[in-house]
C-alpha positions as CSV (number, residue, x, y, z in Angstrom):
1,M,-23.6,88.2,-148.5
2,A,-25.3,84.7,-148.5
3,T,-29.0,84.7,-147.9
4,Q,-30.5,82.9,-144.9
5,S,-31.9,80.1,-147.2
6,T,-28.4,79.7,-148.8
7,K,-26.9,79.4,-145.3
8,V,-29.5,76.7,-144.3
9,L,-28.8,74.8,-147.5
10,F,-25.0,74.9,-146.9
11,F,-25.5,73.6,-143.3
12,V,-27.6,70.7,-144.6
13,L,-25.2,69.8,-147.3
14,F,-22.2,70.1,-144.9
15,S,-24.0,67.9,-142.3
16,F,-24.7,65.3,-145.0
17,A,-21.1,65.3,-146.1
18,I,-20.0,64.6,-142.6
19,C,-22.4,61.8,-141.9
20,R,-22.7,60.1,-145.2
21,T,-19.9,57.5,-144.9
22,H,-20.2,54.4,-142.9
23,A,-17.1,52.3,-143.3
24,A,-16.9,48.7,-142.2
25,L,-14.6,49.3,-139.2
26,N,-13.8,46.5,-136.9
27,A,-11.7,46.0,-133.7
28,H,-9.4,43.4,-135.3
29,Y,-8.5,45.3,-138.5
30,Y,-4.8,45.0,-137.9
31,D,-4.6,41.6,-136.3
32,Q,-2.8,40.1,-139.3
33,T,-1.1,43.1,-140.8
34,C,0.2,44.8,-137.7
35,P,-0.6,42.8,-134.5
36,Q,1.6,45.1,-132.4
37,A,-0.2,48.3,-133.4
38,E,-2.2,48.6,-130.1
39,F,0.8,48.0,-128.0
40,I,3.0,50.5,-129.9
41,V,0.4,53.3,-129.6
42,S,-0.3,52.6,-125.9
43,Q,3.3,52.5,-124.9
44,T,4.1,55.7,-126.8
45,I,1.1,57.6,-125.2
46,R,2.0,56.3,-121.7
47,N,5.6,57.3,-122.0
48,A,4.8,60.8,-123.3
49,S,2.3,61.3,-120.5
50,I,4.9,60.6,-117.9
51,Y,7.0,63.4,-119.2
52,D,4.1,65.8,-119.9
53,P,1.0,65.3,-117.7
54,K,-1.0,67.6,-120.2
55,V,-0.8,65.0,-122.9
56,P,-4.0,63.1,-122.1
57,A,-6.2,66.2,-122.2
58,R,-4.6,67.4,-125.4
59,I,-4.9,64.1,-127.2
60,L,-8.6,63.7,-126.2
61,R,-9.4,67.2,-127.4
62,M,-7.4,66.6,-130.6
63,F,-9.5,63.5,-131.4
64,F,-12.8,65.4,-130.8
65,H,-11.7,68.3,-132.9
66,D,-10.6,66.0,-135.7
67,C,-13.8,64.0,-135.9
68,F,-16.1,67.1,-135.6
69,I,-14.8,68.8,-138.7
70,R,-14.5,66.4,-141.7
71,G,-15.0,63.2,-139.8
72,C,-12.3,61.1,-138.2
73,D,-9.8,61.4,-141.0
74,A,-6.7,62.9,-139.2
75,S,-7.2,66.2,-141.0
76,V,-6.4,68.0,-137.8
77,L,-2.8,66.6,-138.0
78,L,-2.0,68.1,-141.4
79,D,0.4,71.1,-141.4
80,S,-0.4,74.3,-143.1
81,T,1.4,75.1,-146.4
82,P,2.0,78.4,-148.2
83,E,-1.1,77.8,-150.2
84,N,-3.4,76.6,-147.4
85,E,-4.0,77.3,-143.8
86,A,-4.8,73.9,-142.1
87,E,-7.2,73.1,-139.3
88,K,-4.5,73.0,-136.6
89,D,-3.9,76.7,-137.2
90,G,-7.6,77.7,-137.0
91,P,-8.5,79.8,-133.9
92,P,-10.2,77.0,-131.9
93,N,-7.2,74.8,-132.5
94,I,-4.3,77.1,-131.6
95,S,-4.1,75.6,-128.1
96,V,-4.4,72.0,-129.4
97,R,-0.9,70.6,-128.9
98,A,1.0,67.3,-128.4
99,F,1.0,66.5,-132.2
100,Y,4.5,65.2,-131.6
101,V,3.1,62.3,-129.6
102,I,1.1,61.1,-132.6
103,D,4.2,61.7,-134.8
104,D,6.2,59.5,-132.5
105,A,3.7,56.6,-132.5
106,K,3.3,56.8,-136.3
107,A,7.1,56.7,-136.8
108,K,7.3,53.5,-134.7
109,L,4.4,52.0,-136.6
110,E,6.1,52.7,-139.9
111,K,9.1,50.8,-138.8
112,A,7.1,47.9,-137.5
113,C,4.4,47.8,-140.2
114,P,5.2,50.1,-143.1
115,H,2.3,51.9,-144.8
116,T,-0.3,50.0,-142.9
117,V,-1.8,51.9,-139.9
118,S,-3.6,55.1,-140.7
119,C,-3.0,58.3,-138.7
120,A,-6.7,58.4,-138.1
121,D,-6.6,55.1,-136.4
122,V,-3.5,56.1,-134.4
123,L,-5.4,59.1,-133.1
124,A,-8.5,57.0,-132.3
125,M,-6.4,54.5,-130.3
126,A,-4.5,57.2,-128.5
127,A,-7.8,58.9,-127.4
128,R,-9.0,55.6,-125.9
129,D,-5.6,55.1,-124.2
130,V,-5.4,58.5,-122.5
131,V,-8.9,58.0,-121.0
132,A,-8.1,54.5,-119.7
133,M,-4.7,55.5,-118.3
134,T,-6.2,58.4,-116.3
135,G,-8.8,56.2,-114.6
136,G,-11.6,56.2,-117.1
137,P,-13.2,53.4,-119.1
138,S,-11.6,51.5,-122.0
139,W,-13.2,50.1,-125.2
140,N,-12.4,48.2,-128.3
141,V,-11.4,50.8,-130.9
142,L,-12.9,50.1,-134.3
143,K,-10.2,50.5,-136.9
144,G,-9.9,50.7,-140.7
145,R,-10.1,54.5,-141.2
146,K,-8.2,56.1,-144.0
147,D,-6.5,59.5,-143.9
148,G,-8.0,62.6,-145.6
149,R,-6.0,64.9,-147.7
150,V,-7.9,68.1,-147.1
151,S,-7.6,70.4,-144.0
152,K,-8.9,74.0,-143.9
153,A,-8.6,76.4,-141.0
154,N,-11.9,78.0,-141.9
155,D,-13.7,74.7,-141.2
156,T,-12.9,75.0,-137.5
157,A,-15.7,77.6,-137.2
158,N,-18.0,74.5,-137.1
159,L,-16.6,73.4,-133.8
160,P,-19.0,74.0,-130.9
161,A,-18.1,77.4,-129.3
162,P,-17.8,77.7,-125.5
163,F,-20.6,80.3,-125.4
164,L,-23.3,78.3,-127.2
165,N,-26.6,77.7,-125.5
166,A,-28.1,74.2,-125.2
167,T,-30.0,74.5,-128.4
168,G,-26.9,75.4,-130.3
169,L,-25.0,72.5,-128.9
170,I,-27.8,70.0,-129.6
171,Q,-28.0,71.2,-133.2
172,A,-24.3,71.1,-133.7
173,F,-24.1,67.5,-132.4
174,A,-27.2,66.4,-134.3
175,S,-25.6,67.6,-137.5
176,R,-22.9,64.9,-136.9
177,G,-25.4,62.2,-136.1
178,L,-24.9,62.5,-132.3
179,S,-27.7,62.6,-129.8
180,V,-28.5,64.8,-126.8
181,K,-27.1,62.0,-124.6
182,D,-23.9,61.9,-126.7
183,L,-23.6,65.7,-126.3
184,V,-23.7,65.5,-122.5
185,T,-21.6,62.4,-122.4
186,L,-18.8,63.6,-124.6
187,S,-18.8,67.0,-122.8
188,G,-17.7,64.9,-119.8
189,G,-14.3,64.7,-121.5
190,H,-13.8,68.1,-120.1
191,T,-12.8,66.3,-116.9
192,L,-9.3,66.3,-118.3
193,G,-9.6,69.8,-119.8
194,F,-8.0,73.2,-119.3
195,S,-9.2,76.5,-120.8
196,H,-7.4,79.8,-121.4
197,C,-9.1,82.9,-120.1
198,S,-10.2,84.0,-123.6
199,S,-12.8,81.2,-123.7
200,F,-14.7,82.4,-120.6
201,V,-13.5,85.8,-119.5
202,A,-16.7,87.4,-120.9
203,R,-18.7,85.5,-118.3
204,V,-16.9,87.3,-115.4
205,H,-16.4,90.8,-116.8
206,N,-19.2,92.9,-118.2
207,F,-21.4,89.8,-118.9
208,S,-24.5,91.9,-119.8
209,T,-26.1,95.3,-119.2
210,L,-27.9,93.8,-116.2
211,H,-25.1,91.6,-114.7
212,A,-21.4,92.2,-114.5
213,T,-21.0,88.4,-114.0
214,D,-23.0,85.5,-115.4
215,P,-25.6,85.0,-112.7
216,S,-25.6,81.2,-113.3
217,M,-22.1,81.0,-111.9
218,N,-21.2,80.3,-108.3
219,T,-20.1,83.7,-106.8
220,E,-17.0,82.4,-105.1
221,F,-16.0,80.6,-108.3
222,A,-16.6,83.8,-110.3
223,S,-14.3,85.7,-108.0
224,L,-11.6,83.1,-108.5
225,L,-11.9,83.4,-112.3
226,K,-11.8,87.2,-112.1
227,N,-8.5,87.1,-110.2
228,K,-7.0,84.6,-112.6
229,C,-8.3,86.5,-115.7
230,P,-8.5,90.3,-115.2
231,S,-10.4,92.2,-117.9
232,T,-7.1,93.8,-119.1
233,N,-3.5,92.7,-119.2
234,N,-4.3,89.0,-119.3
235,N,-1.4,86.5,-119.1
236,G,-1.7,84.5,-122.3
237,D,-1.1,81.3,-120.4
238,A,-3.6,81.9,-117.6
239,G,-6.7,79.9,-117.4
240,Q,-8.7,77.4,-115.4
241,F,-9.0,73.6,-115.2
242,L,-12.5,72.4,-116.2
243,D,-13.0,70.4,-113.0
244,S,-11.3,70.0,-109.7
245,T,-9.5,66.7,-110.5
246,A,-7.6,67.8,-113.5
247,S,-5.4,64.7,-114.1
248,Q,-8.1,62.1,-113.4
249,F,-10.9,61.0,-115.6
250,D,-14.0,60.9,-113.4
251,N,-17.5,62.4,-113.1
252,D,-16.4,65.5,-111.2
253,Y,-17.0,67.7,-114.2
254,F,-20.8,67.1,-113.8
255,K,-20.7,67.8,-110.0
256,Q,-19.0,71.1,-110.8
257,I,-21.7,72.1,-113.2
258,I,-24.4,71.4,-110.7
259,A,-22.5,73.5,-108.2
260,G,-22.5,76.4,-110.6
261,K,-18.8,76.0,-111.4
262,G,-18.9,75.2,-115.1
263,V,-16.1,77.2,-116.7
264,F,-17.7,77.5,-120.2
265,G,-21.0,79.2,-120.6
266,S,-22.0,76.2,-122.8
267,D,-21.2,73.8,-119.9
268,Q,-23.5,75.7,-117.5
269,A,-26.1,76.2,-120.2
270,M,-26.6,72.4,-120.4
271,Y,-27.5,72.3,-116.7
272,N,-30.1,75.1,-117.2
273,D,-31.9,73.2,-119.9
274,P,-34.5,70.5,-119.2
275,R,-33.3,68.4,-122.1
276,T,-29.8,68.0,-120.7
277,R,-30.1,68.6,-117.0
278,P,-31.4,65.1,-116.1
279,I,-28.5,63.5,-117.8
280,I,-26.0,65.7,-116.0
281,E,-27.6,64.8,-112.7
282,A,-27.6,61.1,-113.5
283,F,-23.9,61.1,-114.4
284,A,-23.0,63.2,-111.3
285,K,-24.6,60.5,-109.1
286,D,-23.4,57.4,-111.0
287,Q,-19.8,57.4,-112.3
288,N,-20.1,53.9,-113.7
289,M,-23.1,54.9,-115.8
290,F,-21.1,57.9,-117.2
291,F,-18.2,55.6,-118.0
292,R,-20.4,53.1,-119.9
293,E,-22.0,55.9,-121.8
294,F,-18.7,57.6,-122.5
295,A,-17.2,54.5,-124.1
296,A,-20.3,54.0,-126.2
297,S,-20.4,57.7,-127.4
298,M,-16.7,57.6,-128.2
299,I,-17.2,54.6,-130.5
300,K,-20.1,56.5,-132.1
301,L,-18.0,59.6,-132.5
302,G,-15.2,57.5,-134.0
303,N,-17.6,56.5,-136.8
304,V,-18.5,60.1,-137.8
305,G,-17.6,60.7,-141.5
306,V,-15.2,57.8,-141.6
307,N,-13.1,58.0,-144.8
308,E,-13.1,54.9,-147.0
309,V,-11.4,56.3,-150.0
310,G,-8.4,58.1,-148.5
311,E,-4.9,57.0,-148.0
312,V,-2.6,55.8,-145.2
313,R,-0.2,58.7,-144.7
314,L,3.5,57.9,-144.2
315,N,3.8,61.2,-142.3
316,C,0.8,62.4,-140.4
317,R,1.6,66.0,-141.1
318,K,1.4,65.8,-144.9
319,P,-0.4,63.8,-147.6
320,N,1.6,61.2,-149.4
């Protein structure tokens, strides 16, 4: 078993590996080589969302889960092989879906501009588009990422867990070069989110020896979740939307947290911590402020661990 000092050293080295690369991304990277790239991705995402309203939430989560592991290198898109279990099959990513939408956009781009637009850039543009088309802000996506060739399911253990306290969340984001404000801002992406019972059922059944239910939770909301997610015989598809306007990108997520209706323990923990509570309250009062900060934090997230030495995959599911 690793010693505590060994674990600390690994964490430092892992964090350094994530944050060490700063590629010269720019918003006009494909202006000459594939000027229709933005339009192709946007139209593909919009059409897919018409047929499946869950696409926006799934694409936004996919982008975050990609960037938070090895940086924004599209490693989350790689399929498992007999020799290797990939990120998409790690426990936190089992419910990440809609990979077919990125496949569709990439196939169209390969016809229009062969071997030019990276899968990592497709995912970054798609994440911006799903936010904008559901009523949220837009921003100029910086492009020029290359695609990674490595994807390991075990690495998904580094994703922030839904039961983390505020300190754990702050440390996890700091290891990727993201601030406390970035943490709260990017958590606002849960406005489009849905969670299965397994991620929060422990909050409403046998929470602790003193409390059957998490005392930080609104009592009526706790009863709702108990009915949806019984302690035994759970429906595998049952769960709860993370705010009350599930298909609209807005600041309702923060209002729900203030009301004690945060679904994840980690969501509610941020409101109970003085380092994050004022930011939550500010965003709940001022949606425009949240939108401005979200756009800025998404650009910052998109720069985490950018790959300068990878490849442009022809197929997002496998290396060339």
